[in-house]
N, C-alpha and C positions, 0 to 999 in steps of 0.2 A: 463406436466408443463402448467400452465395457463398463460394468458396474464396479463400484468401489469394493475392493477386496481387502479383508483384514490381513495384516502381516505383522511379524515381530520386528521388522526392520524400521528404524526411525522413531522408536517409541520414546527415546530420551528427549526429543524436541517436538514441539507442536508441528513445525514444518521442517522437513529435511530434504534438501536438494543435493543429489549425488551425481557428479560428473555430467551435468546436463549439457546437451548439445542441440543446437537448432541450425537448420539450413533453410535458406530461401532460394530455391532453384540451385544455382551454382555458387551462391554466396553463403559462406559459413559465418553465421552471426554469433553463436556461442560455442566456446571450446571447453567443454568439461568443467562448467561452473559448479562449485560446491558451497553450500551455506546451510546454516541452521538458525531457526527462530524459536527460542523457548517461549512457553506460555507466559503472558504478562510482561513481555519485554518489548523494547523499541530497538529494532535492528535497521541499520542504514545500508543502502547500496549506493555507492558513490562512483562518479566517473564523468567524463566530459560527454558532450553530445556525440551520439553515434557509438558509444562504448559498448552498448548492448543491454543497458539497464532496463529499458521498456520491453525489449524482447524477452528478457528474463521474467519480468512481471507477467507478461502475456502467456508465456509458456507454463509458468507455475499455475496460473489460473485456468489453463486448458484452452486458451483462445488461439494459440498457435501450436502445432504439433512439434514434439521434440524428435530428433533423429538419433538420440542416444542418451543414456543416463536414466535416472529415476527421480520421481517426486513423491515424497511421502507426507501425508497430512493427517495429523491426529492418529498416527500409527497405521494408516492405511495407504496402500499404493494407489495414487491417483494419476499416474503418468499417462494413461490412455483413457481417462474418464472425461465425460463431457463437462463443459463449463457450468451447465445448470446443476449437474449433480455435485460438482465441487462447491458451488454456491450453497446448495442445500445442506452440505456437510459443515458449513460454517466459515468458509473462506470467501471474503468479499474483496473484489478488485475495483478500486476507484481509478479509472484510467486518466491519463493526461488529457486535459480538455473537459474534465469534470463529469461527463456522463449524466447530465440532468436533461429534463425535457423543457427547453426554453419557452415553448409556447403555452405551457401549463403554469398555473399558479404554484406558489410554494406549497399550499395545502394539497393541491392535486398531485404534485410530485411525491409528497410524503404518503398520500393515500395509495398511490401506485406501488410504492415500496412495500407497503404492508398488506397488499390486497389478498395475499395467500395466508395471512395470519388468522387462524381460528375464527372465533366469534367476533361480532361487531364491537363488543365491549373491549376485547383484546386489541383490536385494530385502533380504536380510539385511544387506548392507553399507550400504544406504541407511538402514535403521533404526538401525544402530550409529552412523552418522554423526550422526543426529539426537540420539542419546543423548550423543555426544561434545560437541555444541553445548550441550546442556542436561542436565548431570548430574543435576539434581533430578528430571527426568522418568524417568531410569533407575531412581532410587530408588522411583518410584511407578508402575512399568510395569504392575503388576497392578491398580491402582486405577482405578475408574470415573472418566471424565473429568469428569462432572458434579459430582463431590465434591471436585475440586481447588480450590485457592484461585484468585482472579481472576488473579493473576500467573502461576500455573502453567498456567491455561487459555490465557493469551496465549502462553506459551512453547510449549505444545502446538500452537496454531494456527500459529505461526511454524515449528515443527519439521515439521509436516505440509507446509507450503508449500515447505520447503527440502529435504525428503527426496529429491526428484528435483530437483536444483539448477536454478532458473529463471534467466532473464536479468534479469527485473525483477519486483519485488514491490510491489503496491499495498497498503499497510497502512492500513486505515481505522480511526482512533481507537484505536490500539493501547494508549494509556495510560489510556483511559476507565475510571474507577472504581478505579484502582490507587493504592496508597500511593506516595508520591514515590520511595522507595527502589527499589521494584519497577519503577516506570515508568522510572527511570534505568537499571536493569539491562537492560530490554528495549531501550532506546535504544542502549546500549553494544553489544549484539549486532547491532543494525541497522547501526551504524557499522562494525563488523568485517566484516559482510557486504559493505558497499560497498567496503571495502578489498580484499576478495577478488575484486571485479569485478562483483558483483550490484548493479544499480541499485535504489534504493528510492524510491518515491513515498509520502510520509507525509501522510495526510489527518488533520489534528490541530486540536484546540482548545487543547491544552496548548502555547501558543506559546513560553513561556520554554524549555521542555525541547527542543522540536524545533529552534528557531532556534539554540540553542547548538551543534548538530551539523550543521545543514543547509548544503549548499554553496550552495543557491539557494532562494528562496521566492516564492510567489505568494499574494496576498491576494485573496480572492473576497468580494464583497458583492452580495447579491440577484442571484446568477447571473452576475455580471460580474467580470472581472479588473480590479481597481482599482489595483493596485500590484504590482511585482515588484522583486527585488533580491537581493543575496547575503545569506546568513544573518546574518553580522556586521552588515551595513548595516541590515537590518530590526530586528535585536536592539537596536541602539543608537538607534533612531529613535523619540523620544517621540511624534511626530505619528502614526506608524503605530499605536501602542498606543491613543492617545486617539481616533483617527478610525475605525479599522477593526477593532480587536480586542476590542470589547465591554467586558466587565467586567474585563479584564486591565489592571492599572495599569501605567503606564510604568515605575514604580520596580521592578516585578516582572520586567521584561525585562532589567535591567542586570546 
């Protein structure tokens, strides 16, 4: 993997994905996907299971190699950069499945997330900030993460990602398996993060929830971008629901 190199391409958006392709052996998973995520925005990537949404998230964050196209983050070409370097540059990927340490306590999970933050005082401040964002986690700081509810685990995943404030968060299926009320709470936090200047790329199957809050959305089908538009436009489009969003009924999007 090469180091991050400065470039003039992609400077208009915090994240710019250009004609990205991914192959797994003989399987072509992404076919020239293009998208942009401006700073301080919520952008949704929608599609049914197997459409290529998670592959896109993993390729952008450097976890799987691309076979074509380019990824620019914060004005720099990160297409062949290691996941660790991309993370240090300010792009955090919260994978489907949450990516927490179930055997560790909430407090230990957060301390792991800030272990490379300067002085001890700064590390304590970062953990306190996470508790300010999610008071419920403060109440459970000594509890093992694996025993938290699904919603609390998602809160912890977000808190870990935000303990050292990133520029962009890729949230892969954050609402998966959550009760509607908890999914809404998570989305409200995501919206507040965007208002604070952190860009969010939401990879989601819960179309109704994410489109209510997204500034822009992209619909992916069999590894291809088949439609894009503003959140409100996609939300009100019966054709989008019927043609691209699988089992989600158009009536559920209104």
